[in-house]
C-alpha positions as CSV (number, residue, x, y, z in Angstrom):
1,X,-74.0,27.7,-23.8
2,X,-72.6,28.4,-20.4
3,X,-75.0,29.3,-17.6
4,X,-73.7,32.7,-16.4
5,X,-73.1,34.1,-19.8
6,X,-76.6,33.2,-20.7
7,X,-77.9,34.8,-17.5
8,X,-75.8,37.9,-18.2
9,X,-77.3,38.2,-21.7
10,X,-80.8,37.8,-20.5
11,X,-80.3,40.3,-17.7
12,X,-79.1,42.9,-20.3
13,X,-82.2,42.2,-22.4
14,X,-84.3,42.8,-19.2
15,X,-82.3,46.0,-18.5
16,X,-83.0,47.2,-22.1
17,X,-86.7,46.4,-21.7
18,X,-86.9,48.4,-18.4
19,X,-85.4,51.5,-19.9
20,X,-87.7,51.4,-22.9
21,X,-91.0,50.3,-21.3
22,X,-91.1,51.8,-17.8
23,X,-92.1,55.3,-17.0
24,X,-89.5,57.7,-15.8
25,X,-90.6,57.7,-12.1
26,X,-90.3,53.9,-11.8
27,X,-87.4,53.5,-14.1
28,X,-84.6,55.0,-12.0
29,X,-84.6,52.5,-9.1
30,X,-85.6,49.5,-11.2
31,X,-82.8,50.0,-13.7
32,X,-80.3,50.7,-10.9
33,X,-81.2,47.4,-9.2
34,X,-81.2,45.4,-12.5
35,X,-77.9,46.9,-13.6
36,X,-76.4,45.9,-10.2
37,X,-77.6,42.3,-10.8
38,X,-76.2,42.3,-14.3
39,X,-72.8,43.6,-13.0
40,X,-72.7,40.8,-10.4
41,X,-73.4,38.3,-13.1
42,X,-70.6,39.8,-15.2
43,X,-68.2,39.4,-12.3
44,X,-69.3,35.8,-11.7
45,X,-69.1,35.0,-15.4
46,X,-65.6,36.4,-15.9
47,X,-64.4,34.7,-12.7
48,X,-66.0,31.3,-13.1
49,X,-66.4,30.8,-16.8
50,X,-63.9,33.3,-18.3
51,X,-64.5,36.3,-20.6
52,X,-64.4,36.0,-24.3
53,X,-64.3,38.4,-27.2
54,X,-67.6,37.4,-28.7
55,X,-69.3,39.0,-25.6
56,X,-67.5,42.4,-25.9
57,X,-70.6,44.4,-26.6
58,X,-72.4,42.7,-23.8
59,X,-69.7,43.6,-21.3
60,X,-69.8,47.2,-22.6
61,X,-73.6,47.4,-22.3
62,X,-73.4,46.1,-18.7
63,X,-70.8,48.7,-17.6
64,X,-72.6,51.5,-19.4
65,X,-75.9,50.7,-17.8
66,X,-74.3,50.5,-14.3
67,X,-72.5,53.9,-14.8
68,X,-75.6,55.7,-16.1
69,X,-78.1,54.2,-13.7
70,X,-75.7,54.8,-10.7
71,X,-75.1,58.4,-11.7
72,X,-78.9,58.9,-12.1
73,X,-79.8,57.2,-8.9
74,X,-77.3,59.1,-6.6
75,X,-77.4,62.5,-8.2
76,X,-79.9,64.8,-6.3
77,X,-80.4,67.5,-8.9
78,X,-83.2,67.1,-11.4
79,X,-81.8,66.3,-14.8
80,X,-82.7,68.0,-18.0
81,X,-84.8,66.0,-20.4
82,X,-82.8,64.1,-22.9
83,X,-83.8,64.8,-26.5
84,X,-86.0,62.0,-28.0
85,X,-83.7,61.5,-31.0
86,X,-80.7,60.9,-28.7
87,X,-82.7,58.4,-26.6
88,X,-83.8,56.7,-29.8
89,X,-80.3,56.5,-31.2
90,X,-79.0,55.1,-27.9
91,X,-81.7,52.5,-27.7
92,X,-81.2,51.5,-31.4
93,X,-77.4,51.1,-30.8
94,X,-78.0,48.9,-27.7
95,X,-80.6,46.8,-29.5
96,X,-78.1,46.3,-32.4
97,X,-75.3,45.3,-30.0
98,X,-77.6,42.8,-28.3
99,X,-78.6,41.3,-31.7
100,X,-74.9,41.1,-32.7
101,X,-74.0,39.5,-29.4
102,X,-76.8,36.9,-29.8
103,X,-75.5,36.1,-33.3
104,X,-71.9,35.7,-32.1
105,X,-73.0,33.5,-29.2
106,X,-74.8,31.3,-31.6
107,X,-72.0,31.2,-34.2
108,X,-69.2,30.6,-31.7
109,X,-70.5,28.6,-28.8
110,X,-68.4,27.2,-26.0
111,X,-69.6,23.7,-27.0
112,X,-69.4,20.4,-25.2
113,X,-67.6,17.4,-26.8
114,X,-69.8,14.3,-27.2
115,X,-69.6,12.0,-24.2
116,X,-67.6,8.8,-24.8
117,X,-69.9,5.8,-24.9
118,X,-67.7,3.1,-23.4
119,X,-67.3,1.8,-19.9
120,X,-63.7,3.1,-19.3
121,X,-62.6,6.4,-18.0
122,X,-60.2,8.1,-20.4
123,X,-56.6,9.4,-19.7
124,X,-54.4,11.4,-22.0
125,X,-50.7,12.1,-22.4
126,X,-48.6,13.8,-25.1
127,X,-45.2,12.6,-26.4
128,X,-42.4,14.3,-28.3
129,X,-40.6,12.0,-30.6
130,X,-37.5,12.8,-32.7
131,X,-36.6,10.6,-35.7
132,X,-32.8,10.7,-35.8
133,X,-32.8,8.7,-39.1
134,X,-34.8,11.3,-41.1
135,X,-34.0,14.9,-42.1
136,X,-36.8,17.4,-42.0
137,X,-37.6,18.4,-45.5
138,X,-40.5,20.8,-45.0
139,X,-38.6,23.6,-43.1
140,X,-35.8,25.2,-45.1
141,X,-34.9,27.5,-42.2
142,X,-33.9,24.6,-39.9
143,X,-31.3,21.9,-40.4
144,X,-32.8,19.2,-38.2
145,X,-34.4,15.9,-37.8
146,X,-38.0,15.0,-38.2
147,X,-39.9,15.7,-35.0
148,X,-43.5,14.7,-34.1
149,X,-45.9,15.5,-31.3
150,X,-48.2,12.5,-30.6
151,X,-51.2,12.7,-28.2
152,X,-52.4,9.4,-26.7
153,X,-55.8,8.6,-25.2
154,X,-56.2,5.4,-23.2
155,X,-58.4,3.5,-20.8
156,X,-57.8,4.9,-17.4
157,X,-58.5,4.3,-13.7
158,X,-61.1,6.6,-12.2
159,X,-59.7,10.0,-12.7
160,X,-59.5,12.8,-10.2
161,X,-59.5,16.6,-10.7
162,X,-60.6,18.4,-13.8
163,X,-60.8,17.2,-17.3
164,X,-57.9,18.2,-19.6
165,X,-58.8,21.1,-22.0
166,X,-59.8,20.4,-25.6
167,X,-56.9,22.7,-26.8
168,X,-53.8,22.3,-24.7
169,X,-52.2,25.7,-25.7
170,X,-54.5,28.6,-26.6
171,X,-51.6,30.2,-28.5
172,X,-52.3,27.9,-31.5
173,X,-55.9,29.1,-31.8
174,X,-55.0,32.1,-33.9
175,X,-53.4,29.8,-36.4
176,X,-56.5,27.6,-36.4
177,X,-58.7,30.7,-37.0
178,X,-56.4,31.8,-39.9
179,X,-56.6,28.3,-41.4
180,X,-60.4,28.8,-41.8
181,X,-60.1,32.3,-43.0
182,X,-61.2,33.9,-39.7
183,X,-59.5,36.7,-37.7
184,X,-57.0,35.5,-35.2
185,X,-59.0,36.3,-32.1
186,X,-62.2,34.5,-33.3
187,X,-61.6,31.1,-31.8
188,X,-60.0,32.1,-28.6
189,X,-63.0,30.9,-26.6
190,X,-62.2,27.3,-27.5
191,X,-59.7,27.4,-24.6
192,X,-62.8,27.0,-22.4
193,X,-63.9,23.8,-24.1
194,X,-63.2,20.7,-22.0
195,X,-62.4,17.2,-23.1
196,X,-63.5,14.0,-21.2
197,X,-59.9,12.9,-20.5
198,X,-57.7,13.2,-17.4
199,X,-54.1,14.3,-18.0
200,X,-51.6,11.6,-16.9
201,X,-54.1,9.3,-15.3
202,X,-53.1,5.7,-14.5
203,X,-53.9,3.1,-17.1
204,X,-56.9,1.0,-16.2
205,X,-56.1,-2.3,-14.6
206,X,-59.2,-4.0,-16.0
207,X,-57.1,-5.6,-18.8
208,X,-53.5,-6.5,-18.9
209,X,-53.1,-4.8,-22.3
210,X,-55.1,-2.8,-24.9
211,X,-54.9,-2.8,-28.7
212,X,-53.1,0.2,-30.3
213,X,-54.7,2.5,-32.9
214,X,-52.7,5.2,-34.7
215,X,-54.6,8.1,-36.1
216,X,-53.7,10.8,-38.7
217,X,-55.3,14.2,-39.2
218,X,-55.8,15.7,-42.6
219,X,-54.0,18.5,-44.4
220,X,-54.0,21.7,-42.3
221,X,-55.8,19.9,-39.4
222,X,-54.6,18.9,-35.9
223,X,-54.7,16.1,-33.5
224,X,-57.1,18.1,-31.4
225,X,-59.7,17.8,-34.1
226,X,-60.0,14.1,-33.6
227,X,-60.5,14.3,-29.8
228,X,-64.0,13.0,-29.7
229,X,-63.1,9.9,-31.9
230,X,-60.0,9.2,-29.8
231,X,-61.8,9.5,-26.5
232,X,-64.7,7.2,-27.6
233,X,-62.3,4.5,-28.8
234,X,-60.3,4.8,-25.6
235,X,-63.4,4.5,-23.5
236,X,-64.0,1.1,-25.3
237,X,-60.6,-0.3,-24.4
238,X,-58.2,1.1,-27.0
239,X,-55.0,3.0,-26.8
240,X,-55.3,5.7,-29.4
241,X,-52.3,7.8,-30.6
242,X,-53.1,10.8,-32.8
243,X,-50.1,12.0,-34.7
244,X,-49.5,15.7,-35.4
245,X,-47.7,15.5,-38.8
246,X,-45.4,18.4,-38.4
247,X,-45.7,21.2,-41.0
248,X,-48.9,19.5,-42.3
249,X,-50.9,20.8,-39.3
250,X,-52.3,24.4,-38.8
251,X,-50.0,24.5,-35.8
252,X,-47.9,22.2,-33.6
253,X,-46.3,23.3,-30.3
254,X,-43.1,21.5,-29.1
255,X,-41.9,21.3,-25.5
256,X,-39.4,24.0,-26.0
257,X,-42.1,26.5,-27.0
258,X,-41.6,26.4,-30.8
259,X,-44.8,26.5,-32.8
260,X,-44.6,25.2,-36.4
261,X,-47.3,25.9,-38.9
262,X,-48.3,24.3,-42.3
263,X,-45.7,24.6,-45.0
264,X,-46.7,21.5,-47.1
265,X,-49.0,23.6,-49.2
266,X,-45.8,24.9,-50.9
267,X,-45.6,21.5,-52.5
268,X,-48.7,22.2,-54.6
269,X,-48.2,24.0,-57.9
270,X,-49.7,27.4,-58.3
271,X,-50.1,26.9,-62.0
272,X,-52.7,24.2,-61.5
273,X,-50.6,21.5,-63.1
274,X,-52.2,18.2,-61.9
275,X,-49.2,16.1,-62.7
276,X,-47.0,18.3,-60.5
277,X,-49.6,18.2,-57.7
278,X,-50.1,14.5,-57.9
279,X,-46.4,13.9,-57.7
280,X,-46.0,16.2,-54.7
281,X,-49.0,14.5,-53.0
282,X,-47.1,11.3,-53.3
283,X,-44.0,13.0,-51.9
284,X,-45.9,14.3,-48.9
285,X,-47.7,11.0,-48.5
286,X,-44.4,9.1,-48.3
287,X,-43.4,11.4,-45.3
288,X,-46.7,10.9,-43.6
289,X,-46.6,7.1,-44.0
290,X,-43.0,7.1,-42.6
291,X,-44.3,9.1,-39.6
292,X,-46.7,6.3,-38.8
293,X,-44.0,3.6,-39.1
294,X,-41.7,5.7,-36.9
295,X,-44.4,6.3,-34.3
296,X,-45.1,2.6,-34.1
297,X,-41.4,2.0,-33.6
298,X,-41.6,4.4,-30.6
299,X,-44.5,2.5,-29.1
300,X,-42.6,-0.7,-29.3
301,X,-39.9,1.1,-27.3
302,X,-42.5,2.3,-24.8
303,X,-43.9,-1.2,-24.5
304,X,-40.4,-2.6,-23.7
305,X,-39.6,0.2,-21.3
306,X,-36.8,1.8,-23.3
307,X,-38.9,5.0,-23.4
308,X,-40.2,5.7,-19.9
309,X,-44.0,5.7,-19.8
310,X,-46.8,4.4,-17.6
311,X,-48.0,2.6,-20.8
312,X,-45.1,0.2,-20.5
313,X,-46.2,-3.4,-20.9
314,X,-49.8,-2.3,-21.5
315,X,-49.8,-2.1,-25.3
316,X,-51.1,-5.0,-27.3
317,X,-48.7,-4.7,-30.3
318,X,-50.1,-7.9,-31.8
319,X,-53.3,-6.0,-32.6
320,X,-52.6,-2.6,-34.2
321,X,-55.0,-0.5,-36.3
322,X,-54.8,2.8,-38.0
323,X,-57.3,5.5,-39.2
324,X,-57.2,9.0,-40.6
325,X,-59.1,11.7,-42.3
326,X,-58.5,13.2,-45.8
327,X,-54.9,12.8,-46.7
328,X,-54.6,11.3,-43.2
329,X,-57.1,8.6,-44.4
330,X,-54.8,8.0,-47.4
331,X,-52.0,7.7,-44.9
332,X,-53.9,5.1,-43.0
333,X,-54.3,3.1,-46.2
334,X,-50.7,3.4,-47.2
335,X,-49.5,2.6,-43.6
336,X,-51.6,-0.5,-43.4
337,X,-49.1,-2.2,-45.8
338,X,-46.8,-2.3,-42.7
339,X,-46.9,-6.0,-41.6
340,X,-47.3,-4.8,-38.0
341,X,-50.6,-3.2,-38.7
342,X,-53.7,-5.4,-38.9
343,X,-56.5,-3.2,-40.1
344,X,-57.3,0.4,-41.1
345,X,-60.0,3.0,-41.8
346,X,-60.0,5.8,-44.4
347,X,-62.3,8.7,-43.5
348,X,-63.0,10.5,-46.8
349,X,-59.5,10.5,-48.0
350,X,-58.3,10.2,-51.7
351,X,-55.4,7.6,-51.9
352,X,-51.8,8.4,-52.9
353,X,-48.9,6.4,-54.3
354,X,-51.5,4.5,-56.3
355,X,-49.1,3.0,-58.9
356,X,-46.3,1.9,-56.6
357,X,-47.9,-1.4,-55.6
358,X,-51.0,-3.6,-55.8
359,X,-54.1,-3.1,-53.8
360,X,-53.9,-3.7,-50.0
361,X,-54.8,-7.2,-49.0
362,X,-55.9,-6.5,-45.5
363,X,-59.3,-5.7,-43.9
364,X,-60.0,-2.0,-44.6
365,X,-63.0,0.3,-44.3
366,X,-63.6,3.2,-46.7
367,X,-66.0,5.6,-45.0
368,X,-66.9,8.6,-47.3
369,X,-68.9,11.7,-47.2
370,X,-71.9,11.8,-49.6
371,X,-70.1,14.5,-51.8
372,X,-67.0,12.3,-52.2
373,X,-69.0,9.3,-53.0
374,X,-70.9,11.2,-55.7
375,X,-67.6,12.2,-57.2
376,X,-66.3,8.6,-57.2
377,X,-69.6,7.5,-58.8
378,X,-69.2,10.0,-61.6
379,X,-65.8,8.5,-62.3
380,X,-67.2,5.0,-62.2
381,X,-70.0,6.0,-64.6
382,X,-67.6,7.7,-67.0
383,X,-69.2,11.1,-66.6
384,X,-68.3,13.5,-69.3
385,X,-67.9,17.0,-67.9
386,X,-69.6,19.8,-69.8
387,X,-67.9,23.1,-70.4
388,X,-70.2,24.8,-67.9
389,X,-69.3,22.2,-65.2
390,X,-65.6,22.7,-65.8
391,X,-66.0,26.5,-65.6
392,X,-67.9,26.2,-62.4
393,X,-65.2,24.1,-60.8
394,X,-62.4,26.3,-62.2
395,X,-60.7,23.3,-63.9
396,X,-59.5,22.6,-67.4
397,X,-60.6,19.5,-69.3
398,X,-57.0,18.2,-69.2
399,X,-56.9,18.6,-65.5
400,X,-60.2,16.7,-65.0
401,X,-59.0,14.0,-67.4
402,X,-55.9,13.4,-65.3
403,X,-57.9,13.4,-62.1
404,X,-60.4,10.9,-63.5
405,X,-57.5,8.7,-64.6
406,X,-56.1,8.6,-61.1
407,X,-59.6,8.1,-59.6
408,X,-60.1,5.0,-61.8
409,X,-56.9,3.6,-60.4
410,X,-58.0,4.5,-56.9
411,X,-61.3,2.7,-57.4
412,X,-59.4,-0.4,-58.6
413,X,-57.2,-0.3,-55.5
414,X,-60.3,0.0,-53.3
415,X,-62.0,-2.9,-55.0
416,X,-58.9,-5.1,-54.5
417,X,-58.9,-4.3,-50.8
418,X,-62.6,-4.8,-50.1
419,X,-62.5,-8.1,-51.8
420,X,-60.5,-9.5,-48.8
421,X,-62.8,-8.3,-46.1
422,X,-63.2,-4.6,-46.4
423,X,-66.2,-2.3,-46.8
424,X,-67.1,0.8,-48.7
425,X,-69.9,3.0,-47.4
426,X,-70.9,6.7,-47.2
427,X,-73.0,8.8,-44.8
428,X,-75.9,10.6,-46.3
429,X,-75.9,14.5,-46.1
430,X,-72.3,14.8,-45.1
431,X,-69.4,16.8,-46.3
432,X,-65.6,16.5,-45.9
433,X,-65.2,18.2,-42.5
434,X,-68.0,16.1,-40.9
435,X,-65.3,13.6,-40.1
436,X,-63.6,15.9,-37.6
437,X,-64.5,17.9,-34.6
438,X,-64.5,21.1,-36.7
439,X,-68.2,20.3,-37.2
440,X,-68.8,20.9,-33.5
441,X,-67.1,24.3,-33.4
442,X,-69.6,26.5,-35.2
443,X,-72.9,26.2,-37.1
444,X,-71.4,28.6,-39.6
445,X,-69.6,25.7,-41.2
446,X,-72.9,24.1,-42.0
447,X,-74.3,27.3,-43.4
448,X,-71.3,27.6,-45.7
449,X,-71.6,24.0,-46.9
450,X,-68.3,23.0,-45.4
451,X,-70.2,20.4,-43.3
452,X,-73.3,18.7,-44.4
453,X,-77.0,19.0,-43.5
454,X,-76.8,16.3,-40.9
455,X,-76.6,17.4,-37.2
456,X,-72.9,17.3,-36.0
457,X,-73.7,15.3,-32.9
458,X,-75.6,12.7,-35.0
459,X,-72.9,12.2,-37.6
460,X,-70.3,12.0,-34.8
461,X,-72.2,9.2,-33.2
462,X,-72.6,7.4,-36.5
463,X,-68.9,7.6,-37.4
464,X,-67.8,6.5,-33.9
465,X,-70.2,3.5,-34.0
466,X,-69.0,2.2,-37.3
467,X,-65.3,2.8,-36.5
468,X,-65.7,0.9,-33.2
469,X,-67.5,-2.0,-34.8
470,X,-64.9,-2.4,-37.5
471,X,-61.9,-2.2,-35.1
472,X,-63.7,-4.6,-32.7
473,X,-63.9,-7.3,-35.4
474,X,-60.2,-7.4,-36.3
475,X,-58.5,-6.2,-33.1
476,X,-60.8,-7.8,-30.5
477,X,-62.5,-10.6,-32.4
478,X,-65.9,-9.3,-31.4
479,X,-68.7,-7.0,-32.7
480,X,-69.3,-6.9,-36.4
481,X,-73.0,-6.4,-36.3
482,X,-72.9,-3.0,-38.2
483,X,-70.6,-4.4,-40.9
484,X,-73.2,-6.9,-42.0
485,X,-75.2,-4.3,-43.9
486,X,-77.8,-1.6,-43.5
487,X,-79.1,-1.1,-39.9
488,X,-82.4,0.6,-39.0
489,X,-80.6,2.5,-36.2
490,X,-78.3,4.2,-38.8
491,X,-80.4,4.9,-41.9
492,X,-77.8,7.6,-42.9
493,X,-75.3,4.9,-43.7
494,X,-75.3,3.6,-47.2
495,X,-73.3,0.5,-48.1
496,X,-72.0,0.8,-51.6
497,X,-69.3,-1.9,-51.8
498,X,-71.1,-3.3,-54.9
499,X,-70.2,-0.1,-56.8
500,X,-66.6,-1.4,-56.8
């Protein structure tokens, strides 16, 4: 919570207490002075920290107190006594507004991203890539080529100035709010959240080059929601490029001001036909995998200097990794078949294109939520769903039979992969969105069960530690301690490779 908005809130509680508890003779000057202090805090808060809609009632209370106390203090004539029921109603309304404000401040904090744990400062830069070889298939209104926005985090020289904002363009926040079923204005305060990266900083000279990691957000997500993971890896000596897969994000802004939103949900059948949805998931997956290959092509051009960038000559293209969340995790798996990619990590993502080829024969880490692990275990144990379970899930038996069939193939693909140096683990008390920065935005997500019972900061540190350890093994030939098995420092992590 920001300092001046907290002081403003506390000053208004004090004001309210003065009006209720002090006798009339002492109240006038005390309330006048206190309302002046509150107004000063309001000015400082709005100037230094910036106003936000969640504090609307607080701003109103401050101005009302100033107006009433000023009028009362400077007016010479004796005022008529205000009826008790009117005072009671006013006090009740103010108390309710303070309670609502406290709830909104708790539910929508201006949070701080976790500090990166590595020794490097972090820089960031965004690239616009156009694939002239591919037509865009997810926007019927435009006849154009596939375009991508890719944000890169990298080890930097000591930065100067302010950190880059968490969200580069506040205009996309209304789309983000809509994606989570919230009113468009709800998340506007996120424009005040800062990252730990410096825009356009010089690449660190500590090493001649750094391994490259390509990252993929999930369906309806965004590159911004993997900022803490990217920053942490960059602070440990990696160049991390997070791809906004156009039309699969809640919003992507292009340099010319265009903002695209998610349209890939149109691929999924409204009649709940799993065969159609499974086929369309493969269709979408093919595009996402091609995005990764194309992005890697562009970094080869950056490395050679054919695309101007201060990353020229600093990318270790002999050591390339990939990770992703949800369908982005499946993208990471599928993209790792590319001979240029050494290693990958799937964060809670169900695989696609399962029947097109044999299991991946490269080191790969499957890191799941507890809920996803339990679903996979039910498949492994040949769980027979009861009618009550099917009704609760809103699925037919035919649907679940088809899902189970695909999941069995998925488990077989996972087994083939971990047999050549991979791992399969889950994190206790986690849900699907614990693998993104969504978990940091609001405690409401935990209350709704969208994220798990584990503290967001804790699960963030666990995920970062295991991702770093796995990449360090195969991209830097170091580390590997955490991959050896259970560690007392991380009791939440459960190794379940034997299940496969």
